[in-house]
C-alpha positions in Angstrom: -71.1 -14.2 14.5 -70.4 -12.7 17.9 -66.9 -14.3 18.0 -65.8 -12.1 15.1 -66.3 -8.9 17.1 -64.9 -10.1 20.4 -61.2 -9.3 21.1 -58.9 -10.7 23.6 -56.8 -8.1 25.4 -53.7 -10.2 25.0 -54.2 -10.5 21.3 -54.7 -6.7 21.0 -51.5 -6.0 22.9 -49.6 -8.5 20.8 -50.9 -7.0 17.6 -50.0 -3.5 18.8 -46.4 -4.7 19.5 -46.2 -6.3 16.1 -47.3 -3.1 14.5 -44.7 -1.1 16.4 -41.9 -3.5 15.5 -43.0 -3.5 11.9 -43.1 0.3 11.9 -39.6 0.6 13.3 -38.2 -1.9 10.8 -39.9 -0.1 8.0 -38.5 3.2 9.1 -35.0 1.7 9.3 -35.2 0.2 5.9 -36.6 3.4 4.5 -33.7 5.4 6.0 -31.1 3.0 4.7 -32.6 3.1 1.2 -32.8 6.9 1.3 -29.1 7.1 2.1 -28.2 4.6 -0.6 -30.1 6.5 -3.3 -29.2 10.0 -2.1 -28.1 12.4 -4.9 -24.9 13.2 -3.2 -21.7 11.3 -2.9 -20.9 9.0 -0.1 -18.2 11.3 1.2 -20.7 14.2 1.5 -23.3 11.9 3.0 -20.8 10.6 5.7 -19.7 14.2 6.4 -23.3 15.3 6.8 -24.0 12.3 9.1 -20.9 13.0 11.1 -22.0 16.7 11.5 -25.5 15.6 12.5 -24.1 13.1 15.0 -21.8 15.8 16.5 -24.7 18.3 16.8 -26.9 15.6 18.5 -24.0 14.8 20.8 -23.6 18.4 21.8 -27.3 18.8 22.4 -27.4 15.6 24.5 -24.5 16.9 26.6 -26.3 20.2 27.2 -29.5 18.4 28.2 -27.6 16.1 30.5 -25.7 19.0 32.1 -29.0 20.9 32.6 -30.7 17.8 34.1 -27.7 17.2 36.3 -27.8 20.8 37.6 -31.5 20.5 38.2 -31.2 17.3 40.1 -28.4 18.8 42.2 -30.5 21.9 43.0 -33.5 19.7 43.9 -31.3 17.6 46.2 -29.9 20.7 47.9 -33.5 22.1 48.4 -34.6 18.7 49.7 -31.8 18.7 52.2 -32.7 22.2 53.3 -36.4 21.3 53.7 -35.4 18.2 55.7 -33.2 20.2 58.0 -36.0 22.8 58.6 -38.5 20.0 59.2 -36.2 18.4 61.8 -35.8 21.8 63.5 -39.6 22.3 63.6 -40.1 18.8 64.9 -37.6 19.3 67.7 -39.3 22.6 68.6 -42.7 21.0 68.6 -41.4 18.0 70.7 -39.8 20.3 73.2 -43.0 22.4 73.5 -45.1 19.2 74.0 -42.8 18.1 76.8 -43.1 21.4 78.7 
């Protein structure tokens, strides 16, 4: 009876992965069926999809540009901090020598 309630960690991970894969496959099939049975024509659906893809592309570019700017600013600040740290270290070393 105790064997029924004991779970192996590997089995739990595998079943979690299987569930995730099944969920993604189900979502893809659902999306495809929704597009196939949509009440608008294929031309309108493709136009809407194209507009949505364009909108997502613009948003992704904005996010990328912002992230790139942020990384650049962080790198500059890091270089400034490193330069200051070197100066302080040289000052401390010269004081120790004297």
